[in-house]
Steps between C-alpha positions, in 0.01 A plus 500: 500500500259214570700179463374179657733333752668193357343274762150610395522319166764240583335344802716294731824653374777443753849624437622639170286465189672281240409542134667243275481340160678500165602813314299366207225241478642268234276193500193382686700219658773737619247734662313219672812325631657822628182605679468157658854525639446854631171416670687298762711796618398713795437860408448446127157645430521636147614320185646737241569431132551728202271439203585809297870581515627846417839405356786739429593340169281355223503132410512391863234307688214745562271272702211268422239774535133420555562126473654507846190640671339156522820371660487773763135425572593136562769608747236658722271198472768238561718672761300780661780747419393838367606565141692810387568619144671811363293729276615795294184613323121493525455193279729287717334624818154422365607151390635432851184628667282277283721202588471571873866581564526607864784754482612716207832676506628804318857440393795740511480577128136592537530700822743732323224618263193670655298443181541122535424508871184701442387253234536213745333703777198568276476130414492389866285788627236380742604134484663477844778281361829495689788685333878506535697801378869459423729799515578655159820403322628854559576616857199732510304491824222723367425259215470212745270692735304637205426148374366404843286814510347428158394154613374631833287759317358211295371345821775245555555444873686168506845606390867412544807698399786291360860617527694338214795736455581761235683509169828690470769541240792374707516124542521374857486164668121517496278510195313802637615754758311451828497868597357397834453862603231543232307204640544641852370840391199336328419323827532826690271692265241219470515333842179302447623341178642146539826441313671181392842463340582323173855373562502316165496816291737687728753217503490368146696202633373240744809518725396844625138420581556407865677821599249723319201319648648540848559872446138540394374337818743706708335808349167371630356413159193278502652220297688394188419406142743244356507337159494122531548249218521121497810513276636856517786450255250395232255785567387694193552834675724630781658162567789634710280654769255214555532223759339162549219451752745301714750787501220744581405290801863509617518877448183558701626280784813715535319834515498677836164662569521770766207658686359800305541723805877457483529655152518865617772408747698322228465799270634725775294793382628466144293435190671160470761286681847650450662173377250479214597846377872421530453183293331702230767772499780241486332327207477830310867577575611163367294543184660841437850359557433235236397771254815700578727200443331435166540867401871500585556190288367688197753785537828420322718763672352544846651769723342520842681816616236750394221265610660469844511879537137535392401210729668668797341840434150365454529275803621785722210715380269225628666505842716188465849476652788548252704206632193277476440615141862434399495153657180406320626630165829311533311181588276540196796557269683202644204268446457628144862414417448149635172437314 
């Protein structure tokens, strides 16, 4: 796969690439003021803002659309930052190309559908525009790689993969499951493809951004993409996961950037650092325990005797120690009585 090195189209890049800006472009003044604040930060090279928003529910803010393209053009003129806009179909891609948007990105809800990706690929064919490809909402590595391949076959060489987490039924502390091993496997299969992490969409809440951003850098990702809003609590979309430019500056100052050569040693021959995987497993366990407590509450006459026997038999079949299984089951029952 012929993918241009990041440094070949982002000249002078030193350290991690920082992509920042509001989830949604809301007003011309908001876009201009946010970009002006971000321009002063080291590492921020690309200003992102959503113009067309693919919302889960109707009657929610769906973006300003084409009206925001002039605002994004002014960002480049006034600050020198590259502009980045999400596109989900050919018409949006063509509008962005005509407006001179520097970077287009394919969002998670588009990556999941090869028909949509192909439509965008046909629209940008031969243009040489830079593209970012987010992982699909579903944990499907082939869909993610397939989207990259479609754009590469359309002649796109300046490309970034964006790891933004995956949807799942069980609720955890994060909005989207990181599934770091999928990102690690993507990097292994496409070693020449730069990858950045989108902590905002993984976290869903601003208090988790720092730890997720650090994990991404520890996995030797090329940078981070963080949603930044002047007044996050008043944002028209995804208010809980956005931070102010001042808070972004503080977050960036606390990141530890290690030499790339140390990444294999940190991974210890694994596809990812062991603590990252343990965090993810623990989060899934906690989410399942919450579901079990809720299920028990809905049973009027709950008798755990038969469940304990079944639990013990299934656990032993999986190679777990019987005393360990009994201790865990008793602890679960005890906590359910207290809840």
